[in-house]
N, C-alpha and C positions, 0 to 999 in steps of 0.2 A: 350675261351678268351686267348689272346696271353700272353706269359710269362712276357713281359715288363709291361703290364697292371696289372698283378697280383703282380709284384714286386712293382709297384707304389701304389697299394692299400694297400699292407703290410706296405710300407713306410708311407702312409697317416695315417694308424691306429696307428703306433708307434710314429710318430712325431707330429701329430696334436695337442695333448694336450700340450707338452712342447713348441712348437712354438707359440701356442695360448697364453700361459702365458707370453712368451717372448714379443710378440707384444703388448698385452694388458698392460703390465707393462710400456711400452714406449709411448703409445698413449692414451690420456685421453678420447676420444670419442669412445664408443663401436662400433658404426656403421663404423667409419673409420678403427678401428682395424680389424673388420671382413673383410672389403674390402681389406685391406693390406694383411691379411692372405690368402685370395683367390688369390691375385696377387703373393704372395710368392709361393704357391703350383703350380700355373700356370707356373711361371718361372722355377721352379724345374722340372716340367714335360717337358716343352719345351727344356730345356737345359740339360736334364739328360745324353745325350750322350757326353757332353763336359767335364764331370768329369773324370779327368785322374787317380786319385787314389781313389778307392772305400773305402779305410780306412779313408778317410777324408770327407766322405759324411756328417756327422753331422756338422762339422765346416763349410762346404760349404753351407749347408742349412741355418745356422745362419747368414752367410755373405750375402746370398740372402735376408734374412729377414731384416738385418740392412740396406741394400741398398734400399729396398722398403720403409722402415720407413723414411730414409733420403729423398727419392723422395717425400714422402707424405708431409714432412715439407717444401720442396722447392717449392711445387706447389703454385701458386698465390692464395690467398684467396679472395673470393668475399665478399665485405662488404654488409651486408643485411640491406637495408633501412627499419628499423622497423616501421617507420611512415606509409609506404604503406602496409607492410605485416600484420600489426595489424588490418587493416580494414577488417571486415568479414561480409559476407551477413547473416550468421547464427547467430541469437541472442544468442543462447546458447554458441557458441564459443566466442562471444564478452564478455559475462559475465566472462568466464574463463580468458580472456586476459586483462580485465579492470585493475586489480591490476598491471599487467606488464606495461600497458600504463601509468598509474599514476606514477609508480616508475621511468619509463624512463624519463618522463617529469621532475620529481623532481631531478633525477640524473644529467640531463643536466643543470638545473637551478643551482645546487650546484657546477658545475665546476667553476674553476677560470676563470675570464673574458676572457683572451686571448684564452683559449681553447673553452669556450662556444661560443664566437663569431665565431671562425674558424669553429667549427662543424656546427653551425646554418647556416652560409653563404654558406659553401661548400656542406654539405650533405642535408640540408633541403631547401635551396633556390637555389641550383644548380650553385652557382658562381664558375667559374674556379679558381683553386688555383693560377694561374698566375695573375689573376685580383685582388685577395685578397692580394697577395704580393705587387702589385703596389699600391693598396689602403692603405695598412698599412705601406708601406715603409720598410718592411723587405724582406729579400731574399726569393726566391721560396723554397729553402731547409728549411728555418725557418718555412714557412707556412705549408709545408708538415709535418714537425715534429710536429707542433701544432695540425694539424688535426689527425695525427696518435696517438698522446698522448691522445687527447680528446676521440677518439674512444676506445682506450685501457682502459682508466679510466672508461668509461661508460660500456664497456663490462665486465670489472672486477667487477664492482659494481652490474651489472645485474646477473652475474653468481654466485655471492656471495649470492644473495637473491632468485634466481629462478633456477629451472630446466626447461629448455626451449626445447620443442620438435619441430623439423623441419621436413618438408616433403622432398622428394627427390630433389626438386628444391630449397631448402633453405628457403621456406616460413614457417613462424611461425604457428604451428598447435595448440600449447597449452603451458601453463606454470603453474608450481606448485611453489608456494611461500614457501621458507624455513621458519621454525618457528622463526628463529632469526631475521628476517627483518620485 
């Protein structure tokens, strides 16, 4: 084994725990945090020859980690259409998702009217936001704000009541209801 690889293995052993805690404290999803940590070590390995001052290795590693965390939050998020992902062919899975489906419907019904209408028309009926803006007489940015706020309110309410498991494609695999909901 070449010396550089041994040095990196030593670095991995020493820095993995602290960097892991650093990333996990800033990213709420454990899978995302693991992915970011992998990206951090991959970046460190690829860019190890660019470090000018070996005495600044630790601060450089944390800067790489901060940059990967920022990149993570800048990535566009894909809105998961729960109405499609909740449909399952397996009856057992449907049983575990039934409380989530009922709660989702209730949460949408409980939204204030402008948010409920925007969410229903755009996300469930597929109406373009531009058409909704024209129909309601408000600007496109106003419609976009309503849809985003509606999604945020539903997401916040769902996450308050459920731990939701997603597969690698973002499909809902299961949900566990918290005792408080």
